[in-house]
C-alpha positions as CSV (number, residue, x, y, z in Angstrom):
1,M,0.0,0.0,0.0
2,A,2.9,2.3,0.6
3,S,3.9,2.1,-3.0
4,G,0.4,3.1,-4.1
5,S,0.5,6.2,-2.0
6,S,3.9,7.1,-3.3
7,G,2.7,6.6,-6.9
8,E,-0.2,8.9,-6.2
9,R,2.2,11.6,-4.9
10,V,4.3,11.2,-8.0
11,E,1.2,11.5,-10.2
12,N,-0.1,14.5,-8.3
13,A,3.4,16.2,-8.6
14,S,3.4,15.4,-12.3
15,D,-0.1,16.9,-12.7
16,A,1.0,20.0,-10.8
17,D,4.1,20.3,-12.9
18,F,2.1,19.9,-16.1
19,A,-0.4,22.6,-14.9
20,K,2.4,25.0,-14.1
21,A,4.0,24.4,-17.5
22,L,0.6,25.1,-19.2
23,Q,0.3,28.4,-17.1
24,E,3.8,29.4,-18.1
25,L,3.2,28.6,-21.7
26,S,0.0,30.6,-21.7
27,K,1.8,33.6,-20.1
28,G,4.6,33.3,-22.7
29,E,2.0,33.3,-25.5
30,R,0.4,36.4,-24.1
31,T,3.8,38.1,-23.8
32,A,4.6,37.1,-27.4
33,A,1.2,38.5,-28.7
34,A,1.8,41.8,-26.8
35,L,5.3,42.1,-28.3
36,E,4.0,41.3,-31.8
37,S,1.4,44.0,-31.4
38,Q,4.0,46.6,-30.3
39,L,6.3,45.6,-33.2
40,T,3.4,46.1,-35.6
41,R,2.7,49.5,-34.3
42,M,6.4,50.4,-34.4
43,E,6.6,49.2,-38.0
44,A,3.6,51.3,-39.0
45,K,5.2,54.4,-37.4
46,I,8.5,53.7,-39.2
47,D,6.7,53.4,-42.5
48,E,4.9,56.6,-41.8
49,L,8.1,58.4,-41.0
50,L,9.9,57.1,-44.1
51,A,7.0,58.2,-46.3
52,Q,7.1,61.6,-44.7
53,A,10.9,61.9,-45.2
54,E,10.6,60.8,-48.8
55,Q,7.9,63.4,-49.4
56,E,10.0,66.1,-47.8
57,Q,13.0,65.1,-49.9
58,Q,11.0,65.3,-53.1
59,E,9.7,68.8,-52.1
60,V,13.3,69.9,-51.4
61,K,14.4,68.6,-54.8
62,S,11.5,70.4,-56.5
63,T,12.3,73.6,-54.7
64,D,16.0,73.3,-55.7
65,Q,15.1,72.6,-59.3
66,S,12.7,75.6,-59.5
67,A,15.3,77.9,-58.0
68,S,17.9,76.6,-60.5
69,N,15.6,77.1,-63.4
70,S,14.6,80.6,-62.2
71,G,18.3,81.5,-61.9
72,A,19.1,80.2,-65.3
73,E,16.2,82.1,-66.9
74,G,17.1,85.3,-65.2
75,S,20.6,85.3,-66.5
76,Q,19.5,85.0,-70.1
């Protein structure tokens, strides 16, 4: 009978370990989902900033070309 009781303790400990592992796995999945969400928001912000920088760069080029053309026309 003593071995039956010992077997039950091992089984209970195993069940407890399994339950703890499932809890840790669930916590890890929630953390991963939160990180993925943050990365998605960061990526969107980076894309927005890049688009804005490209637009500003095009505006500067257009302004420079207009100034060059105006200067060339004025010297003729």
